[in-house]
C-alpha positions in Angstrom: 0.0 0.0 0.0 1.7 3.2 -1.2 2.2 6.0 1.3 1.2 9.5 0.4 4.4 11.4 -0.6 3.3 15.0 -1.0 1.1 17.3 1.0 1.5 21.0 0.3 0.1 23.7 2.6 -1.7 26.2 0.4 -3.3 28.5 2.9 -4.2 28.7 6.6 -6.8 31.2 7.6 -9.1 32.0 10.5 -12.8 32.4 9.6 -14.7 34.7 12.0 -18.5 34.6 12.4 -20.1 37.3 10.2 -21.1 40.5 12.0 -24.5 40.4 13.5 -27.1 43.0 12.3 -26.9 46.3 14.2 -30.3 45.6 15.8 -29.0 42.3 17.3 -26.8 42.0 20.3 -25.1 38.9 21.4 -25.6 38.7 25.1 -23.9 35.4 25.6 -20.2 35.7 26.5 -20.1 32.1 27.8 -22.2 29.0 27.4 -22.5 26.7 30.3 -22.2 22.9 29.8 -25.2 20.8 30.7 -25.0 17.8 33.0 -24.9 15.5 29.9 -21.9 17.4 28.5 -19.7 16.7 31.6 -18.9 13.0 30.8 -17.5 14.1 27.4 -15.9 17.4 28.3 -12.2 17.9 27.7 -9.9 16.7 24.9 -12.4 14.3 23.4 -12.5 14.9 19.6 -14.4 13.3 16.7 -13.0 13.3 13.1 -15.2 13.1 10.0 -14.2 13.4 6.4 -16.4 14.1 3.4 -15.0 13.1 0.0 -16.3 14.7 -3.2 -15.7 14.3 -6.9 -13.8 17.5 -7.9 -12.0 17.2 -11.3 -10.2 20.6 -11.0 -6.9 22.0 -10.0 -6.0 23.6 -6.7 -5.8 27.0 -8.5 -9.4 26.5 -9.8 -10.5 25.6 -6.3 -8.9 28.7 -4.7 -10.3 31.0 -7.4 -13.8 29.7 -7.7 -14.8 27.6 -4.7 -12.8 28.7 -1.7 -14.3 32.2 -1.5 -17.9 30.8 -1.3 -16.8 28.1 1.2 -15.3 30.8 3.5 -18.2 33.2 3.0 -20.9 30.6 3.8 -18.8 29.3 6.8 -18.7 32.9 8.2 -22.4 33.3 7.8 -23.2 29.9 9.4 -20.8 30.7 12.3 -22.9 33.7 13.0 -25.7 31.3 14.1 -23.4 28.5 15.5 -21.2 31.1 17.2 -20.1 28.9 20.1 -18.2 26.7 17.6 -15.7 29.6 17.1 -15.1 29.7 20.8 -13.1 27.5 23.2 -13.9 25.1 25.9 -12.4 26.3 29.1 -11.7 23.8 31.9 -10.5 25.6 35.0 -9.2 23.8 38.1 -11.7 22.4 40.6 -14.2 23.4 41.9 -15.0 25.4 38.9 -17.2 23.9 36.1 -16.0 23.8 32.5 -17.8 26.2 30.1 -17.6 27.5 26.5 -16.1 31.0 26.2 -17.3 33.2 23.3 -15.6 36.5 22.5 -15.8 39.0 19.6 -12.3 37.7 18.4 -13.3 34.1 18.0 -12.5 32.3 14.8 -12.5 28.8 13.3 -9.2 27.7 11.6 -9.6 26.6 8.0 -6.6 24.9 6.4 -6.3 24.4 2.6 -3.9 21.6 1.5 -2.9 20.2 -1.9 -2.2 16.5 -2.1 -1.1 14.0 -4.8 -2.8 11.2 -2.9 -5.0 8.7 -4.8 -8.5 10.0 -4.4 -10.1 6.8 -5.6 -8.1 4.8 -3.0 -8.9 7.2 -0.1 -12.6 7.4 -0.9 -13.0 3.6 -1.4 -14.2 1.0 1.0 -10.8 -0.8 0.8 -8.3 -0.9 3.6 -6.2 2.3 3.8 -3.6 3.2 6.5 -4.7 5.6 9.2 -1.6 7.6 8.5 -3.0 8.3 5.0 -6.3 9.4 6.3 -4.8 11.5 9.1 -3.1 13.7 6.6 -6.6 15.0 5.6 -7.5 16.0 9.2 -7.0 19.5 10.5 -4.6 20.0 13.4 -5.7 21.5 16.7 -3.7 23.5 19.2 -4.4 23.1 23.0 -3.3 25.6 25.5 -3.0 26.0 29.3 -3.4 29.3 31.2 -1.2 30.3 34.1 -3.9 29.2 36.6 -4.0 25.7 35.2 -7.1 26.2 33.0 -7.1 24.0 29.9 -8.2 25.6 26.7 -9.6 23.4 23.9 -10.8 24.7 20.6 -14.2 23.4 19.6 -13.8 23.0 15.8 -11.1 22.9 13.1 -11.7 22.4 9.4 -9.5 21.4 6.5 -10.1 21.2 2.7 -7.7 19.0 0.8 -7.6 19.2 -3.0 -6.6 15.9 -4.4 -5.4 17.4 -7.7 -7.8 17.1 -10.6 -9.7 14.3 -9.0 -11.4 15.1 -5.7 -11.9 17.2 -2.6 -12.0 16.2 1.0 -13.6 18.5 3.5 -12.7 17.3 7.1 -14.0 18.5 10.4 -12.5 17.8 13.8 -14.8 18.7 16.6 -14.9 18.6 20.4 -17.5 16.4 22.0 -19.2 19.2 23.9 -21.7 18.7 21.0 -22.9 15.3 19.9 -23.0 13.9 16.4 -26.5 15.1 15.8 -25.4 18.7 16.4 -22.3 18.4 14.2 -24.6 16.9 11.5 -26.9 19.9 11.8 -23.9 22.3 11.5 -22.4 20.5 8.4 -25.8 20.3 6.7 -26.5 24.0 7.3 -23.1 25.0 6.1 -23.2 22.8 3.0 -26.7 24.0 2.1 -25.7 27.6 2.3 -22.5 27.0 0.3 -24.5 25.2 -2.3 -26.7 28.2 -2.8 -23.7 30.5 -3.2 -24.1 31.9 0.3 -27.5 33.4 -0.2 -30.1 30.8 0.9 -30.5 30.5 4.7 -33.8 28.7 4.5 -32.6 25.5 6.1 -31.1 27.3 9.0 -34.0 29.7 9.4 -36.4 26.7 9.6 -34.2 24.9 12.2 -31.9 27.2 14.1 -29.7 25.7 16.8 -31.1 25.8 20.3 -28.7 27.0 23.0 -31.2 27.1 25.9 -29.8 24.9 28.7 -33.1 25.0 30.5 -34.7 22.6 28.0 -32.6 19.7 29.4 -33.5 18.7 33.0 -31.7 16.4 35.3 -34.3 13.6 35.8 -32.8 12.2 39.0 -31.7 15.5 40.6 -28.2 14.4 41.4 -26.6 13.4 38.1 -24.7 16.7 37.7 -23.0 16.2 41.0 -22.0 12.7 40.0 -20.8 13.7 36.6 -18.9 16.7 37.9 -17.1 14.4 40.4 -16.2 12.0 37.6 -15.1 15.0 35.4 -12.7 16.3 38.0 -11.2 12.8 38.4 -10.7 12.5 34.7 -9.4 16.0 34.4 -6.5 15.1 36.8 -5.2 12.7 34.1 -5.1 15.2 31.2 -1.7 16.7 31.8 0.1 13.5 31.0 -2.2 12.6 28.1 -1.7 16.0 26.4 2.1 15.9 26.4 2.3 13.9 23.2 -0.7 14.3 21.0 0.9 12.8 17.8 -1.2 10.0 16.4 0.2 6.5 16.9 -1.1 4.6 13.9 1.4 1.9 13.5 0.3 -0.7 11.0 -3.4 -0.1 11.5 -5.8 0.4 8.6 -9.4 1.5 8.1 -11.8 -0.3 5.9 -15.6 -0.2 5.3 -17.9 -3.1 5.1 -21.3 -2.6 3.5 -24.3 -4.6 4.7 -27.3 -4.4 2.4 -30.9 -4.4 3.4 -31.2 -8.2 2.5 -28.2 -9.0 4.6 -29.7 -7.2 7.6 -33.1 -8.6 7.2 -31.6 -12.1 6.9 -29.7 -11.6 10.2 -32.9 -10.5 11.9 -34.9 -13.5 10.7 -32.2 -16.0 11.5 -31.4 -14.9 15.0 -35.1 -14.5 16.0 -35.7 -18.0 14.8 -32.8 -19.3 16.9 -34.0 -17.3 19.9 -37.5 -18.6 19.7 -36.4 -22.2 19.5 -34.7 -21.9 22.9 -36.5 -19.1 24.8 -39.9 -18.6 23.1 -41.4 -16.6 26.0 -38.5 -14.2 26.2 -37.8 -13.6 22.5 -38.7 -10.2 21.2 -41.0 -9.7 18.2 -38.6 -7.3 16.5 -34.9 -6.6 16.4 -33.5 -3.3 15.2 -30.9 -2.9 12.4 -28.5 -1.5 15.0 -28.7 -4.6 17.3 -28.0 -7.2 14.6 -25.3 -5.2 12.8 -23.4 -4.4 16.0 -23.7 -8.0 17.2 -22.3 -9.4 13.9 -19.4 -6.9 14.0 -18.6 -7.4 17.7 -18.6 -11.2 17.3 -16.5 -11.2 14.1 -13.9 -8.8 15.6 -13.4 -11.0 18.7 -13.2 -14.1 16.6 -10.5 -12.4 14.4 -8.4 -10.8 17.1 -8.6 -13.6 19.6 -8.6 -16.7 17.4 -5.3 -17.9 18.9 -6.1 -17.3 22.6 -5.6 -19.9 25.2 -8.2 -21.0 27.7 -7.1 -18.4 30.3 -7.5 -15.5 27.9 -10.9 -16.9 26.6 -12.6 -16.0 29.9 -11.6 -12.4 29.8 -14.4 -9.8 29.6 -15.3 -8.1 26.3 -17.2 -4.8 26.5 -19.5 -3.1 24.0 -20.3 0.5 24.5 -22.6 2.8 22.6 -24.4 6.2 23.1 -28.1 6.5 22.9 -29.9 9.8 21.9 -32.0 10.9 24.9 -34.1 13.4 23.0 -37.1 11.0 22.9 -36.4 9.2 26.2 -36.8 11.7 28.9 -40.6 12.2 28.9 -40.6 15.8 27.8 -39.8 17.6 24.6 -36.2 18.5 23.7 -35.7 20.4 20.4 -34.1 18.3 17.6 -31.7 21.2 17.1 -30.6 21.4 20.8 -26.9 22.3 20.8 -24.8 20.1 23.1 -24.9 16.5 24.1 -28.1 14.7 24.7 -26.6 11.2 25.0 -26.6 8.4 27.6 -23.9 5.8 27.7 -24.8 2.1 27.4 -22.6 -0.9 28.2 -22.9 -4.6 27.4 -20.5 -7.3 28.4 -19.8 -11.0 27.5 -16.9 -13.3 28.2 -14.6 -13.8 25.2 -15.5 -17.5 24.8 -19.2 -16.5 24.8 -18.6 -14.4 21.7 -16.2 -16.9 20.0 -18.3 -20.0 20.5 -21.0 -21.4 18.2 -23.7 -19.2 19.8 -21.6 -16.1 19.7 -23.8 -14.1 17.4 -27.0 -15.0 19.3 -25.3 -14.2 22.6 -24.2 -10.8 21.3 -27.7 -10.0 20.0 -29.3 -10.9 23.3 -27.0 -8.8 25.5 -27.1 -5.7 23.1 -30.9 -6.0 22.8 -31.3 -6.1 26.6 -29.1 -3.0 26.9 -31.2 -1.2 24.3 -34.4 -2.2 26.1 -33.0 -1.1 29.5 -32.0 2.4 28.2 -35.5 3.0 26.9 -37.1 2.3 30.2 -34.3 3.8 32.4 -32.1 6.2 30.4 -29.5 6.8 33.1 -29.3 3.3 34.7 -26.0 2.9 36.5 -24.9 6.5 35.6 -23.1 6.8 38.9 -20.8 4.0 37.7 -20.1 5.3 34.2 -16.5 6.4 34.8 -15.6 3.4 36.9 -17.1 1.1 34.2 -15.2 3.0 31.5 -11.9 2.5 33.4 -12.7 -1.1 34.0 -13.4 -1.8 30.3 -10.0 -0.5 29.3 -8.0 -2.1 32.1 -9.7 -5.6 32.5 -11.2 -6.1 29.1 -11.3 -5.1 25.5 -13.8 -2.4 24.6 -15.6 -1.8 21.3 -17.2 1.6 21.1 -19.7 2.8 18.5 -19.4 6.1 16.8 -21.6 7.7 14.2 -25.1 6.7 13.2 -27.0 5.7 10.1 -29.7 8.2 11.2 -27.5 11.2 10.4 -27.9 10.9 6.6 -24.3 12.1 6.1 -24.5 11.4 2.4 -27.0 14.3 2.0 -24.2 16.8 2.9 -23.9 18.6 -0.5 -21.7 21.7 -0.8 -22.5 22.0 -4.5 -20.3 19.2 -5.7 -23.0 16.6 -5.5 -23.4 13.9 -2.9 -20.2 12.7 -1.2 -18.4 9.8 -2.8 -17.5 8.6 0.7 -18.0 9.8 4.2 -15.3 8.5 6.6 -14.7 8.7 10.3 -11.1 8.4 11.6 -10.9 6.5 14.9 -8.9 3.9 16.8 -9.1 0.1 16.7 -11.3 0.3 19.8 -14.2 1.9 17.7 -16.5 0.9 14.9 -18.3 3.6 12.9 -21.7 3.5 11.4 -23.3 5.4 8.6 -26.1 4.8 6.1 -25.2 3.1 2.9 -24.6 5.6 0.1 -25.9 3.4 -2.6 -28.5 1.1 -1.1 -31.5 2.3 0.9 -31.8 0.5 4.2 -28.1 -0.6 4.1 -25.4 0.3 6.5 -21.7 1.1 6.1 -19.5 -0.2 9.0 -16.1 1.3 9.4 -13.5 -0.9 11.1 -9.9 -0.5 12.2 -7.5 -3.5 12.3 -3.9 -4.4 11.6 -3.5 -4.8 7.8 -2.8 -8.5 8.1 -6.1 -9.1 10.0 -8.5 -7.8 7.4 -8.6 -10.8 5.1 -9.6 -13.1 8.0 -12.1 -10.5 9.4 -13.8 -10.2 6.0 -13.9 -14.1 5.8 -15.5 -14.3 9.3 -18.2 -11.7 8.5 -19.0 -13.4 5.2 -19.3 -16.7 6.9 -21.7 -15.2 9.4 -23.8 -13.8 6.6 -23.8 -17.1 4.7 -24.8 -19.0 7.8 -27.9 -16.8 8.3 -28.9 -17.4 4.7 -28.8 -21.2 5.1 -31.7 -22.6 7.1 -29.8 -25.8 7.7 -27.2 -24.0 9.8 -28.1 -23.7 13.4 -25.2 -21.7 14.9 -22.8 -18.9 14.1 
């Protein structure tokens, strides 16, 4: 796999929010974090890349496209103004908050690359080092009183000469994926119109009102603030070396079609009803069966040579659930921040590697999903301890992204993206809707390059098993 040889910095600029009308005054100089922001406050960043067909030179891009990109970004930041600010994390007992000033800007980097656009925008394995060249850099700072300063957003546009364009965003997790999706859709819609049509944003402006989100148990903020201060005490060492350690890891995408997913559902429900007819659900979601297949396949791949002692180790599966419809009261779809609850499932390694591994994974993930619907913040007081435990005693698999975001509808005027990618570690799997098949799912996975062939084989075997009524187990 060829490494990218040339990346040329074309321009680095800071884009400020457009000036507000003279009749409007911005009274917010700081935006407090909600109780649901606290578990994700700090140097927790998400990286997403949008690849577009763009058969033009860098000069053409800078002359014709970049001015509109900047202008529309400036206009959008007028409405998403906290994104130009910084997350400030002062020492205890002070709470973290987003600081907004008149001098705030968002960095936008323009890069020219001779990398292979078709390779980078494909589903095939590509090194994390190749993808990371497309991500914007971020600069953290520390004030004299020990306050950490974290920028909220950085952007980069990479022109892959005469072939394509990659627009990448790195954003701090003081907003969830739904908020980032709202921002990117609003920006791209405005850019597509040449910077004149604000209809989408006017119909769905971001909501910054922290009062719309209420602590249902009355003590969650105290718990999460305690956990936040404990986590904050570890940041100094973690921030010393922020250079990515990619090693030999690669990212690839597996596409599961609607028929694959429906086949998984039918097969596992049939197996479940044979053994536990009274306890089997009538319906399984796409999320449950896709995650169960991937979790099982990854464990079978990475742990195929384990001995008996290692086979009893714990494997953890973690995902975030959107709380907007779970709290018993209305929360605006455009609420800005985090409206997520964390969910954990656990199985022993041999329970995932065995003949019933897929069924076992479906059962435990389905139970976790059912539990969060009835009790969104179950075991919230143990979230940090459980997070530490998953990394120390077991191997975690974390879900990022969602097929519900419709990321392939993010059109800046170049058409639908050829590929939307998330860059993450081997501890994560990313989800997005299928670009080319309604009802399908794209699953992003990170492995050592030598592991992919076996992983693809295991997943294909799992799919074939569910298509064969004579096969009982996977």
